[in-house]
Each structure stands twice: as C-alpha cells, then as structure tokens.
C-alpha positions in Angstrom: -22.4 -7.7 -7.6 -20.6 -5.4 -10.7 -21.6 -2.9 -12.3 -20.1 -0.4 -15.4 -20.8 3.4 -15.0 -23.6 4.6 -17.5 -23.3 8.1 -16.7 -21.4 11.3 -18.4 -17.5 11.3 -18.2 -16.8 12.8 -15.1 -13.6 14.9 -13.9 -10.7 13.0 -13.3 -11.1 13.5 -9.7 -14.7 12.2 -9.7 -13.3 8.6 -11.6 -10.8 7.9 -8.6 -12.1 4.6 -7.3 -11.3 3.1 -4.0 -9.6 -0.2 -3.9 -9.4 -2.5 -1.2 -5.9 -3.9 -0.3 -6.5 -7.4 -1.7 -6.9 -5.4 -5.3 -3.6 -3.5 -5.3 -3.5 -2.0 -8.6 0.4 -3.1 -8.9 0.7 -2.6 -12.8 -2.3 -0.8 -13.6 -0.6 2.6 -14.6 -4.2 4.4 -15.3 -6.8 3.1 -13.7 -10.1 4.4 -14.6 -14.0 3.2 -14.1 -15.1 1.6 -17.3 -17.8 3.7 -18.8 -20.5 2.5 -21.7 -20.2 5.9 -22.7 -16.7 7.1 -22.7 -15.7 3.8 -23.8 -18.3 2.7 -26.2 -15.5 2.8 -29.1 -12.8 1.0 -27.1 -11.9 -2.6 -28.5 -9.2 -4.6 -27.3 -7.0 -6.4 -29.2 -6.3 -10.4 -29.0 -3.9 -11.7 -26.2 -0.8 -11.9 -27.2 0.9 -13.4 -24.1 2.6 -10.3 -22.9 2.7 -10.0 -19.7 5.6 -7.2 -19.8 3.1 -5.1 -17.9 4.0 -7.4 -14.4 7.8 -7.4 -15.2 8.7 -5.2 -11.9 6.3 -7.0 -9.6 7.8 -9.2 -7.7 4.9 -10.9 -5.7 1.2 -11.1 -6.3 -2.0 -11.9 -4.2 -3.3 -15.2 -4.2 -6.7 -16.9 -3.8 -6.6 -20.1 -1.9 -8.1 -21.9 -4.6 -5.2 -21.5 -6.4 -2.8 -22.8 -3.8 -2.6 -26.4 -5.1 -1.5 -25.3 -8.5 0.9 -21.8 -7.4 2.6 -24.3 -5.0 4.1 -26.0 -7.8 6.0 -23.4 -9.2 6.0 -20.1 -6.5 6.6 -20.0 -2.8 3.5 -19.1 -1.1 3.9 -16.7 1.9 1.7 -14.2 3.9 2.4 -10.8 4.2 1.0 -7.8 6.0 -1.5 -5.3 4.2 -2.7 -2.5 6.1 -4.6 -4.4 9.5 -4.9 -7.7 7.7 -2.8 -10.1 5.8 -2.8 -11.6 2.5 -1.7 -14.7 0.8 1.2 -13.8 -1.7 3.1 -15.7 -4.4 6.8 -14.5 -4.7 7.9 -13.6 -8.0 11.0 -12.6 -6.9 13.6 -11.7 -4.2 14.5 -8.4 -5.2 12.5 -5.1 -5.6 11.0 -4.5 -8.8 11.8 -7.8 -10.7 10.1 -10.8 -11.7 11.9 -13.9 -12.0 8.9 -15.4 -14.3 8.6 -12.6 -17.2 11.2 -13.7 -19.9 12.5 -11.0 -22.2 10.1 -11.6 -24.9 7.2 -10.8 -22.2 5.9 -14.6 -22.0 5.5 -16.0 -18.6 8.3 -18.6 -17.7 5.8 -21.0 -15.6 2.7 -23.5 -16.5 0.3 -21.5 -13.9 -0.5 -17.6 -14.4 -2.0 -16.0 -11.0 -5.4 -14.9 -11.3 -4.1 -11.8 -10.2 -2.2 -11.2 -13.4 -4.6 -13.0 -15.5 -7.5 -10.8 -15.2 -5.5 -7.4 -16.3 -6.3 -5.0 -17.8 -9.6 -5.1 -16.0 -10.4 -5.3 -12.2 -13.3 -4.7 -9.6 -13.6 -1.7 -7.4 -15.6 -1.1 -4.8 -18.1 2.0 -5.3 -18.8 2.9 -1.8 -22.1 1.3 -1.6 -22.8 -2.1 0.2 -22.1 -4.8 -2.2 -21.4 -3.1 -5.1 -18.3 -2.9 -7.2 -17.5 -1.2 -10.3 -15.3 -2.5 -13.1 -12.6 -1.0 -13.7 -9.6 -0.8 -17.1 -6.2 0.7 -16.9 -6.5 2.6 -20.0 -2.6 2.9 -20.4 -2.8 -0.8 -21.2 -1.4 -1.0 -25.4 -4.1 -3.7 -26.2 -6.9 -0.9 -26.2 -7.7 0.7 -29.6 -10.6 2.4 -31.1 -9.7 0.8 -34.1 -8.4 -2.4 -34.1 -9.9 -5.5 -32.0 -13.6 -6.7 -30.5 -15.0 -3.9 -29.0 -16.3 -3.9 -25.6 -19.8 -2.1 -26.0 -22.5 -2.7 -28.9 -25.7 -0.8 -28.3 -24.4 0.1 -25.0 -24.5 -3.7 -23.9 -21.4 -5.5 -23.1 -20.4 -7.7 -25.6 -19.2 -11.2 -24.8 -15.8 -10.6 -24.5 -16.5 -7.9 -22.0 -19.2 -10.6 -20.2 -16.4 -12.9 -20.1 -13.7 -10.6 -17.9 -16.7 -9.4 -15.8 -17.4 -13.1 -15.1 -14.1 -13.8 -14.2 -13.5 -10.7 -12.3 -17.1 -12.1 -10.2 -15.5 -15.5 -9.7 -12.2 -13.9 -8.4 -13.8 -12.0 -5.6 -15.8 -14.7 -4.5 -12.9 -16.9 -3.8 -11.0 -14.0 -2.5 -14.3 -13.4 -0.2 -13.6 -17.3 0.9 -9.9 -17.0 1.3 -10.4 -14.0 3.5 -12.5 -16.3 6.2 -9.5 -18.6 5.6 -7.0 -16.0 6.6 -9.3 -14.8 9.9 -9.2 -18.3 11.2 -5.4 -18.5 10.9 -5.3 -15.7 12.8 -7.8 -16.8 15.3 -5.7 -20.1 16.0 -2.5 -18.0 16.3 -1.2 -20.1 13.3 1.6 -17.4 12.0 4.9 -16.9 12.8 7.3 -15.0 11.6 9.9 -16.0 8.6 13.0 -14.0 7.1 14.9 -15.5 4.1 18.5 -14.3 3.0 20.0 -14.5 -0.3 23.7 -14.4 -0.6 25.4 -13.6 -3.8 28.6 -14.7 -5.0 29.8 -11.3 -5.4 29.5 -10.5 -1.6 25.7 -9.1 -2.1 22.8 -9.7 0.1 19.2 -9.7 -0.3 16.9 -10.3 2.4 12.9 -11.1 2.4 11.3 -9.7 5.8 8.2 -9.1 6.9 6.9 -12.1 5.5 4.5 -15.0 7.6 4.0 -18.8 7.5 2.0 -21.4 9.0 3.8 -22.4 12.2 3.5 -26.3 11.8 3.7 -27.2 15.5 1.3 -25.1 16.4 -1.0 -26.4 13.6 -0.6 -30.3 14.8 -1.4 -28.6 18.6 -5.1 -27.9 17.4 -7.5 -28.9 19.3 -9.7 -31.7 17.4 -12.8 -29.9 16.6 -10.6 -27.1 15.3 -8.6 -29.6 12.8 -11.5 -31.0 11.6 -13.3 -27.9 10.6 -9.7 -27.1 8.8 -10.1 -30.6 7.2 -14.0 -29.9 6.2 -13.5 -26.5 4.6 -10.7 -27.9 2.6 -8.3 -25.1 4.2 -6.0 -27.7 5.8 -5.2 -28.8 2.3 -4.6 -25.0 1.5 -2.2 -24.8 4.6 0.0 -28.0 3.5 0.3 -26.6 -0.3 1.5 -23.2 1.5 4.5 -25.4 3.6 5.5 -27.5 0.8 5.5 -24.4 -1.5 8.4 -23.2 0.3 10.7 -25.6 -1.2 10.3 -23.5 -4.1 12.3 -20.5 -2.5 15.3 -22.4 -4.0 14.0 -22.3 -7.6 13.8 -18.8 -7.0 17.7 -18.5 -6.4 18.5 -20.9 -9.1 16.2 -18.4 -11.6 18.6 -15.6 -10.4 21.6 -17.6 -10.8 20.5 -17.8 -14.6 19.9 -14.3 -15.0 22.7 -12.7 -13.0 25.1 -15.7 -13.0 26.1 -14.5 -9.4 24.1 -16.2 -7.2 24.9 -19.8 -5.4 22.7 -22.3 -6.7 20.4 -23.9 -4.2 23.1 -22.8 -1.3 22.0 -19.2 -1.9 18.9 -19.7 0.5 19.5 -18.9 4.6 17.5 -18.0 7.5 18.7 -15.4 10.3 19.0 -17.1 13.1 16.1 -16.6 15.7 13.7 -18.4 18.2 10.7 -17.2 15.9 11.8 -17.9 12.4 11.9 -20.8 10.4 12.8 -21.6 6.7 12.3 -24.4 4.1 16.0 -25.3 4.7 15.8 -25.3 8.4 12.5 -27.7 8.4 14.1 -30.0 6.0 17.4 -30.5 7.5 15.5 -31.9 10.8 14.5 -35.2 8.9 16.5 -37.1 6.3 15.6 -37.6 2.6 13.6 -40.6 1.0 16.5 -41.8 -0.6 18.7 -41.2 2.8 16.4 -42.9 4.9 15.8 -45.9 2.4 19.3 -46.3 2.1 20.0 -46.0 6.5 17.1 -48.8 6.7 18.9 -50.9 4.1 21.9 -50.6 5.9 20.6 -51.4 9.2 18.7 -54.7 7.6 22.4 -55.7 6.0 23.9 -55.3 9.3 21.0 -57.6 11.1 21.3 -60.0 8.1 25.4 -60.2 9.0 25.1 -60.7 12.2 22.5 -63.5 11.8 24.7 -65.2 9.4 27.5 -64.9 11.8 25.3 -66.1 14.6 24.4 -69.2 12.6 27.8 -70.3 11.6 28.9 -69.7 14.9 26.1 -72.3 16.4 26.7 -74.7 13.4 30.7 -74.7 14.7 29.7 -75.2 18.6 27.4 -78.1 17.3 30.3 -80.1 15.5 33.0 -79.2 18.2 30.7 -81.1 20.8 30.3 -84.1 18.3 33.9 -84.5 18.2 34.2 -84.3 21.8 
C-alpha cells in the first residue's frame, strides 16, 4: 500500500527517501515525499506531451506486462542492478541520448513505457514492511501554486492525484510479478551476455556492454515441467517478445543515421566475436528469410517439374522408336 506524509514539513535530510533499484530516479531532479500540508497549495498543469525531461535517458525499466507492446518499437534486454537484474527498453546506444524524444519534446513512438508515463510521481519505500510513500519531483515545471488542478482539497487527494496513486500501485504490483519472472530466469540459468557494436561512417564506434539476453538454446532444453510452468504463467510469451524485440536494435541505428547522418543504416550493428555472446544479426543469419526460403522452395519445385517433363518426353521417344522397330 502507499501513503502520503501527514506531518509538518521536515528538514531536507529527513525528506530523503530510499529508492529501490527498480525505481531509479533517473530524470527526477528534486524528489521529495508528497506532503498534504507542505503541498496543500500545489497544483499540476494539464499534460502537454512534453517529454524533454527524459531526453538524456538511454534506457528505462519495463514491467513484464509491457513487453508485448514495447517489443514492437524498442529492444528489450536485461541489465545488472545491484545484486539483481532488471528488464530495460533501450532508447539509445550512446550515453545521455534518447532517440525517441523529438526536438519539440514529443515522444516519437506509439507506446510510451510506464516508467516514463508515471513522471512526476514515483513510489518509494518508507522502511516499514509493505509501506510505500508517494513522492514527486518538485523540479517538474508542470507544478504550480497558481495554475492547474489542485492535488489536495480539504487535506484529501483530488481525483487527479488519486488517479496518479492508482497508476503507481498498479505499476508496483506488475513489477512484483516481473521480479518473480526475473528470479525464474536466473534459477533456470537462461541468461547470456550480449555485446553489440555500432560503427559510424566517420570511424566512431559505440559499444553496448553489460547487457543480458535469453539463451534460446537453453530455453529449448528446459524439461517439460519447467517449460509448462513458463507457459502457464504467461512468461514464455514475455521471453519471446524479448527475443523478437532484439530486431529493433537496427532501428536504433537507423535513428542515429537520421540524427547524425554518419551511421551506416542496417549495417552499423555488429557483435563482438565471443562464444558466450549473441546478437540479433547472428541469430537471424543462421536461417533464410521467408522470402528467400519461398524462392528456394519454388526453385526446387521448378527443378523437379523440369526433370519430370524431360523424363516424360524421353519415355515417349523411346516408345515411338520401339514401334518403328
């Protein structure tokens, strides 16, 4: 459950909150606990669709339930966070770069990760079991004491704040489920290292290291009980969404090409040669595309047809010669 501070404003040291790795503040410049006394006059302006606050963020954490939509536009990988791992959507391949935030601050994709949509609100642990505190970024320019919808009326949360709190609770519940999924991946030893490299025309290289992906060979080697458990939990679908999303790595390269005009579109992504590494390119190179496979099969059918026609003509010719004799 989450709660709001009801006490008088505390000192700045006391207002510091403990954030778990999964709630890394990233673009929260001035996070404080939401206090119905200290913030009783605070208002929030209507959303303008300005995501400039995330411009310098090259990845954000995802909940498993987001994989199916996020996989259509972002590469989904796993990254180390303290003693655990977290699933992230890659938004860029260079430090402090988000390729999905346009110059005007709009988000250039259909699906916006919940990690971004919850801003300027966030949940933080209070130190008490099961208790989390609603926090805000006081540096958010959409907050005002003059314009917008109030967060509190008569010391009670207004509908707009209630909606934000409900969103945070739902996000937290989904991430608890995601943590169980991550523990299962680790217990089955399904993760392997991925190092990707982007080569630019001007000779610059950008490497993505420290990332993890699911090893499909190990996935297929699971025993029936383990595989059935993943299937029934819906997590097997998450895994394949993750694997399919790796094809979006080339999309990031194309976005760099559009921004800098120095990347080599569709040729800039490479993988460092290593036995314990894999890349979307390497995986796809092992099998022909559907179009190539179709042409190959058609060619084989044509060869068989030609051979059959030649054989029929030969048989007819032999029979004619036999009659003449």
